[in-house]
PADO-947869 format. One record per residue: chain; x, y, z of N, C-alpha, C in turn. Coordinates in steps of 0.001 Angstrom, whole numbers. Example, Ala and Ser with C-alpha at 12.3 -4.5 7.8 and 13.67 -1.06 7.14 Angstrom:
MIZA unit   neast  nnorth     nup  caeast canorth    caup   ceast  cnorth     cup
MIZA    A   13190   -5690    7800   12300   -4500    7800   13200   -3300    7800
MIZA    A   12850   -2250    7080   13670   -1060    7140   12900      30    7870
***
This chain:
MIZA unit   neast  nnorth     nup  caeast canorth    caup   ceast  cnorth     cup
MIZA    A  -58899  -65478   19751  -57962  -66871   20439  -58299  -67342   22262
MIZA    A  -58728  -68391   21267  -58927  -69482   22674  -58152  -69549   23918
MIZA    A  -58164  -70400   25269  -57118  -70322   25673  -57388  -71394   26426
MIZA    A  -57429  -72713   26542  -57423  -73816   27618  -57263  -72918   29050
MIZA    A  -56232  -71645   29280  -56258  -71073   30683  -57786  -71154   30997
MIZA    A  -58581  -70505   30470  -59976  -70345   30451  -60842  -71611   31068
MIZA    A  -60556  -72406   30748  -61265  -73576   30989  -61308  -74509   32690
MIZA    A  -60156  -73591   33308  -59363  -74688   34870  -60909  -73895   35321
MIZA    A  -61145  -74961   36190  -62234  -74896   37526  -61171  -74460   38275
MIZA    A  -61507  -73438   39570  -60526  -73430   40449  -62593  -72928   41836
MIZA    A  -62007  -72665   43267  -62765  -71963   44210  -62230  -71264   44618
MIZA    A  -62598  -69952   44711  -62742  -68735   45498  -62274  -69768   47243
MIZA    A  -61483  -68330   46915  -60989  -68480   48573  -62087  -68930   50164
MIZA    A  -64002  -68346   49165  -65087  -68539   50468  -65843  -70057   49611
MIZA    A  -64763  -71075   48636  -65557  -72304   48674  -66460  -72087   47769
MIZA    A  -66595  -70568   46579  -67622  -70767   45079  -67590  -71210   44397
MIZA    A  -67188  -72262   43998  -67242  -72686   42311  -66988  -71790   40762
MIZA    A  -65275  -71561   40225  -66122  -70645   39956  -64910  -71526   38338
MIZA    A  -64460  -70761   37318  -63067  -70910   36515  -62999  -69663   36086
MIZA    A  -61180  -69516   35541  -60491  -68611   35114  -61265  -67465   34098
MIZA    A  -62273  -68083   33106  -63009  -67382   32436  -63664  -66398   32731
MIZA    A  -64267  -66247   34258  -64314  -64950   34570  -63300  -63971   34738
MIZA    A  -62280  -64110   34186  -60818  -62876   33747  -60542  -62625   32160
MIZA    A  -61883  -63730   31105  -61394  -63548   30239  -61277  -62124   29932
MIZA    A  -60201  -62094   28514  -59766  -60287   28465  -58876  -59213   29053
MIZA    A  -58933  -59653   30664  -58088  -58662   31667  -56414  -59932   31366
MIZA    A  -55718  -58617   31658  -53579  -59060   31320  -54159  -60184   33298
MIZA    A  -53857  -61005   33223  -53549  -61429   34472  -52426  -61574   35222
MIZA    A  -51625  -61979   36342  -50792  -62046   36839  -51362  -62584   38391
MIZA    A  -51171  -64291   37965  -51263  -65143   38626  -50275  -65903   39188
MIZA    A  -50257  -66307   41116  -49372  -66338   41890  -49343  -66735   42744
MIZA    A  -48666  -68450   43266  -49022  -69093   44391  -47846  -67874   45522
MIZA    A  -48773  -67872   47173  -49101  -67231   47946  -48781  -67940   49288
MIZA    A  -48150  -67853   50554  -48589  -67925   51747  -48009  -66768   52397
MIZA    A  -48393  -67311   54140  -49217  -65964   54599  -47377  -66121   56115
MIZA    A  -46500  -67057   55899  -45061  -66911   56793  -44399  -66911   55874
MIZA    A  -44612  -66539   55254  -42920  -66284   54416  -41627  -65433   54462
MIZA    A  -40513  -65574   54212  -40187  -63972   53686  -40395  -63292   52912
MIZA    A  -40865  -63686   52386  -41694  -62937   50971  -42584  -61910   51444
MIZA    A  -43237  -62447   52435  -44688  -62372   52588  -45491  -61322   52693
MIZA    A  -44546  -60092   52905  -44981  -58706   52018  -44740  -58762   50726
MIZA    A  -44675  -59561   49720  -44968  -59117   48861  -47144  -58932   48281
MIZA    A  -47414  -59554   49278  -48565  -58863   49357  -49375  -57511   48866
MIZA    A  -48874  -57304   50606  -48219  -55648   49708  -48606  -55189   48917
MIZA    A  -47374  -55178   47414  -46600  -54998   46144  -47961  -55628   45401
MIZA    A  -48147  -56919   46093  -48643  -56898   44987  -50335  -56701   44691
MIZA    A  -51106  -55547   45773  -51958  -55470   45591  -51859  -53766   45549
MIZA    A  -51064  -53221   46005  -50600  -52290   44967  -50502  -52079   44047
MIZA    A  -50117  -53350   43247  -49737  -53094   41329  -51865  -53695   40738
MIZA    A  -52016  -54281   41782  -53142  -54075   41303  -54631  -53438   40931
MIZA    A  -54165  -52125   42409  -55116  -51298   42455  -54279  -49838   41387
MIZA    A  -53605  -50084   41281  -52611  -49424   39920  -53080  -49754   38370
MIZA    A  -53329  -50155   37856  -54021  -51073   37050  -55514  -52179   36544
MIZA    A  -55661  -52264   37380  -57161  -53073   37109  -57950  -52787   36519
MIZA    A  -58314  -50705   36811  -58730  -49647   35804  -58796  -49993   34175
MIZA    A  -57196  -50322   34045  -56762  -50660   32607  -56775  -52347   32482
MIZA    A  -57242  -53093   33245  -57943  -54081   32375  -56127  -55753   33561
MIZA    A  -55967  -55484   34637  -55031  -55780   34964  -55784  -56097   36473
MIZA    A  -55859  -57468   36575  -56331  -58630   38256  -54726  -59472   37595
MIZA    A  -55038  -59174   39817  -54239  -60055   39988  -54998  -61677   41150
MIZA    A  -53917  -62638   40686  -55068  -63595   41192  -53774  -64947   42379
MIZA    A  -54584  -64628   43473  -53856  -65391   44634  -53953  -66535   44996
MIZA    A  -53090  -67499   44807  -53086  -68691   44928  -52900  -68731   46447
MIZA    A  -53077  -69598   47671  -51968  -69741   48709  -52079  -71908   48416
MIZA    A  -50387  -71701   49093  -50309  -72701   49055  -49579  -73100   49930
MIZA    A  -49421  -74385   49806  -48433  -75000   51653  -46870  -76221   51538
MIZA    A  -46828  -76030   49903  -45788  -76896   50205  -43869  -76368   49780
MIZA    A  -44221  -75031   50212  -42953  -74720   51326  -42306  -74236   52596
MIZA    A  -41761  -75756   52888  -42030  -75349   54797  -42739  -75379   55273
MIZA    A  -44441  -75951   53996  -45203  -75572   55426  -45810  -73877   55883
MIZA    A  -45505  -72882   54693  -45347  -71513   54860  -47199  -71049   54739
MIZA    A  -47979  -71930   54416  -49557  -71593   54550  -49730  -72659   55132
MIZA    A  -49842  -72761   56993  -50514  -74122   57314  -51996  -73470   57569
MIZA    A  -52551  -72091   57359  -53674  -71955   57632  -55222  -72589   56341
MIZA    A  -56006  -71936   57816  -57479  -72591   56983  -57882  -71582   55990
MIZA    A  -58593  -71555   54639  -58680  -70403   53805  -59819  -69931   54390
MIZA    A  -60257  -69763   55389  -61364  -67980   56142  -59574  -67376   56374
MIZA    A  -58948  -68184   57183  -58067  -67785   58360  -57307  -66620   57187
MIZA    A  -57060  -67941   56690  -55366  -66977   54985  -56782  -65658   54687
MIZA    A  -57915  -65092   54194  -58455  -64803   53653  -58774  -63199   54717
MIZA    A  -58963  -63562   56528  -58710  -62926   57373  -57303  -62538   56912
MIZA    A  -56316  -63192   56994  -54917  -62499   57147  -54471  -61839   56634
MIZA    A  -54803  -61959   55098  -54670  -61413   53717  -54888  -59959   53695
MIZA    A  -56438  -59492   54086  -57425  -58653   54303  -57305  -57508   55321
MIZA    A  -56733  -57934   56852  -56322  -57772   57883  -55026  -56925   57850
MIZA    A  -54444  -57909   57474  -53214  -57362   56804  -51686  -56309   56340
MIZA    A  -52268  -57075   55412  -52774  -56648   54040  -53557  -55560   53208
MIZA    A  -54843  -55861   53532  -55330  -54365   52801  -55790  -55511   51509
MIZA    A  -55679  -56829   51081  -55888  -57047   49893  -57008  -57169   49307
MIZA    A  -57257  -56847   48357  -58575  -56572   47891  -58582  -58039   46406
MIZA    A  -57248  -57926   45823  -57109  -59049   44717  -57916  -60292   44925
MIZA    A  -58322  -61103   44091  -59289  -62368   43726  -58924  -62795   44936
MIZA    A  -58831  -63667   45090  -57635  -64710   46293  -58077  -66255   45905
MIZA    A  -58095  -67586   45735  -58489  -68143   45549  -57982  -69917   46678
MIZA    A  -59166  -70535   46991  -58639  -71886   48710  -57082  -72252   47870
MIZA    A  -57238  -72311   48940  -55189  -73234   49179  -55080  -74499   48108
MIZA    A  -54478  -74703   47137  -54104  -75683   46169  -52625  -76275   46372
MIZA    A  -51826  -77409   45688  -50885  -77546   45107  -50891  -77916   44027
MIZA    A  -49579  -76709   43899  -48967  -76225   43414  -47077  -77189   42551
MIZA    A  -46357  -77792   42921  -45929  -79048   42949  -45834  -79912   43831
MIZA    A  -45640  -80918   42672  -45774  -82543   43755  -46778  -82966   43225
MIZA    A  -46334  -84594   44329  -47496  -85119   44426  -48990  -84281   44511
MIZA    A  -50466  -84213   43345  -51900  -83289   43642  -51534  -82305   43376
MIZA    A  -50321  -81667   42424  -51009  -80342   41853  -51620  -80341   40926
MIZA    A  -52056  -79033   40790  -53931  -79074   40791  -53191  -79050   38850
MIZA    A  -54382  -78992   37990  -54041  -79261   36903  -53824  -77768   36604
MIZA    A  -54269  -76993   36938  -53948  -75200   36704  -52463  -74740   36587
MIZA    A  -52044  -75306   37524  -49985  -75322   37513  -49219  -76311   37305
MIZA    A  -50072  -77427   36694  -49143  -77591   35442  -49426  -77719   33999
MIZA    A  -50798  -76646   34335  -50336  -76538   32513  -49011  -75155   32494
MIZA    A  -49293  -73913   34195  -48746  -73685   33702  -47259  -73408   33652
MIZA    A  -46978  -74584   34963  -45032  -75221   34161  -44983  -76095   33405
MIZA    A  -45816  -76472   32833  -45536  -77001   31366  -45109  -75749   29733
MIZA    A  -46317  -75106   30574  -46358  -74332   29134  -45608  -73334   28906
MIZA    A  -44597  -73057   30273  -43672  -72098   31407  -42782  -72477   31719
MIZA    A  -41775  -73517   31366  -41432  -74409   32748  -40505  -73528   33298
MIZA    A  -39528  -72578   32295  -38323  -72275   33294  -39158  -70230   33742
MIZA    A  -38478  -69464   34702  -39092  -68178   34931  -37339  -67346   34774
MIZA    A  -38219  -66385   34953  -37076  -65368   34971  -36810  -64964   35676
MIZA    A  -35395  -65503   36142  -34283  -64787   37270  -33610  -63335   37694
MIZA    A  -34315  -63490   38992  -33292  -62028   39437  -31612  -62105   39641
MIZA    A  -31400  -61449   38926  -29938  -61485   38721  -29248  -60705   39636
MIZA    A  -29476  -60384   40683  -29113  -60276   41608  -30295  -60823   42998
MIZA    A  -30669  -62112   42886  -30999  -62609   43705  -30295  -64003   44177
MIZA    A  -30578  -64062   45318  -29671  -65474   46064  -30772  -66308   46770
MIZA    A  -31898  -66220   46040  -32666  -66847   47207  -32504  -68557   46972
MIZA    A  -32185  -69348   45108  -31926  -70610   44615  -31295  -70549   45090
MIZA    A  -29832  -70112   45155  -28271  -70523   46157  -29322  -70877   47910
MIZA    A  -29630  -69626   48499  -30401  -70031   49646  -31176  -71416   50168
MIZA    A  -31756  -72038   48217  -32857  -73237   48955  -31585  -73731   48990
MIZA    A  -31368  -74326   47181  -30331  -75272   47233  -29651  -75588   48860
MIZA    A  -28759  -74714   49423  -28165  -74678   50009  -28789  -75941   51525
MIZA    A  -29787  -75143   51642  -30308  -76471   52841  -31613  -77138   52784
MIZA    A  -31076  -77528   50706  -31880  -78697   49976  -33970  -79082   49615
MIZA    A  -33738  -76924   50080  -35376  -77136   49290  -35732  -76484   48042
MIZA    A  -34531  -76394   47600  -34692  -75292   45689  -35666  -77244   45369
MIZA    A  -35823  -76506   43819  -36109  -77435   43251  -36215  -78489   42651
MIZA    A  -36193  -79785   43174  -36055  -80905   41853  -36410  -81265   41183
MIZA    A  -37114  -80164   39761  -37228  -79918   38524  -37050  -78717   38308
MIZA    A  -36042  -78049   36736  -36231  -77011   36740  -37791  -76474   36380
MIZA    A  -38617  -77109   36005  -39733  -76524   35753  -40687  -76603   36803
MIZA    A  -40174  -76598   37938  -40966  -77132   38914  -40737  -75411   39856
MIZA    A  -42217  -74982   39911  -42305  -73917   41418  -41127  -74043   42010
MIZA    A  -40133  -72780   41454  -39071  -72834   43042  -39806  -71984   44710
MIZA    A  -40429  -71717   44507  -40489  -71219   46214  -42060  -70580   46374
MIZA    A  -42737  -69901   47396  -43833  -68917   47405  -43757  -67663   46424
MIZA    A  -44737  -66715   46128  -44617  -66103   45324  -44261  -65851   44328
MIZA    A  -44021  -66981   42924  -43735  -66952   42222  -44523  -66362   40871
MIZA    A  -44889  -66056   39957  -45123  -64974   39103  -45840  -65511   37343
MIZA    A  -47109  -66399   37422  -46986  -65927   35642  -47417  -64694   35496
MIZA    A  -47550  -64535   34442  -47798  -62918   32888  -49378  -63625   32474
MIZA    A  -50436  -63161   32570  -51411  -64024   30936  -51454  -62327   30174
MIZA    A  -51635  -62733   28733  -51922  -61826   27812  -53511  -62358   28358
MIZA    A  -54186  -60632   27576  -55438  -60766   27733  -56281  -62075   26640
MIZA    A  -55292  -62658   25430  -56077  -63085   25409  -55704  -65468   26052
MIZA    A  -55127  -65158   27072  -54920  -65996   28105  -53593  -67143   27284
MIZA    A  -52569  -66489   26871  -52002  -67074   26853  -50729  -66668   28257
MIZA    A  -49327  -67236   28220  -48886  -66925   29594  -47764  -66282   29010
MIZA    A  -46941  -65230   29090  -46392  -64814   28363  -45475  -64978   29758
MIZA    A  -45171  -64708   30236  -43722  -64584   31736  -43999  -65671   32070
MIZA    A  -43118  -65569   33224  -42677  -65903   34244  -41645  -65501   35334
MIZA    A  -41945  -65458   36602  -40480  -64750   37054  -40589  -65289   38701
MIZA    A  -39680  -65112   39043  -39075  -65969   40441  -39571  -65598   41985
MIZA    A  -40207  -65956   42085  -40602  -65990   43277  -39256  -64426   44500
MIZA    A  -38134  -64664   44344  -37585  -62967   44451  -37255  -61450   43310
MIZA    A  -38115  -62237   41996  -38889  -60585   41944  -39721  -59681   42368
MIZA    A  -39632  -58070   42703  -40803  -58307   43706  -41617  -57655   42335
MIZA    A  -42594  -57943   43184  -43341  -57134   42589  -43618  -55782   41692
MIZA    A  -43182  -54788   42562  -42835  -54135   41622  -41607  -53133   40770
MIZA    A  -40822  -54386   40461  -39917  -54255   40065  -40176  -53952   38808
MIZA    A  -39284  -53213   37605  -39425  -53088   36326  -39437  -54129   35638
MIZA    A  -39133  -55341   36417  -39020  -56181   34803  -40690  -56740   34500
MIZA    A  -41259  -56620   36250  -42269  -57229   36653  -43722  -55497   36037
MIZA    A  -43266  -54359   36426  -43921  -53643   35728  -44006  -52918   34293
MIZA    A  -43046  -53173   33738  -43119  -52584   32491  -43281  -53997   31158
MIZA    A  -43002  -55507   32198  -44398  -56737   31646  -45405  -56193   31272
MIZA    A  -46268  -56097   32760  -47964  -55565   32805  -48763  -54527   31754
MIZA    A  -47524  -53594   31989  -46830  -52219   30791  -47842  -52346   29017
MIZA    A  -46910  -53470   28982  -46721  -53812   27523  -48465  -54900   27208
MIZA    A  -48277  -55481   27770  -49907  -56283   27659  -50783  -55549   27721
MIZA    A  -50872  -54642   29017  -51988  -53469   29274  -52540  -53014   27699
MIZA    A  -51168  -52207   27035  -51573  -51751   25376  -52038  -52628   24304
MIZA    A  -51677  -53892   24676  -51898  -54480   23188  -53989  -54968   23100
***
């Protein structure tokens, strides 16, 4: 089974062109990331998840975005250095893109149209906090905030979408990843 997901052209954080086809056959966790967010420590958890399951076929893909209160102002080079030095990130990072609103990257349009809502954190307060400050999503399909996660199976099908405040080490994420890796 082929997937449209593999056709999306993206640029690695060093500016070189590629497509998601380079990860064909892998389970992917696609995450919009930021360096100056309260959720930024998730970089460490994403790297730990990537290291734990990479040999079994998981690849975490980081897509920096600056749509959420300007929390990713850096250049691609600055983002790369920050991720490597502060969190030891070795998973693939891509250049900064737009993940919601005007100029939305086609990859994120596809992700949000294909999986229009995310699994919510039952104990989370992120959405209420964002709404209280007028920062919540305008549409339910929008990316809510930094560190929203899309789980993609080995055939390129989006199988789950996790709210930003669900940690990569949460059992909801790890069990979903493990379930896909055994298929």
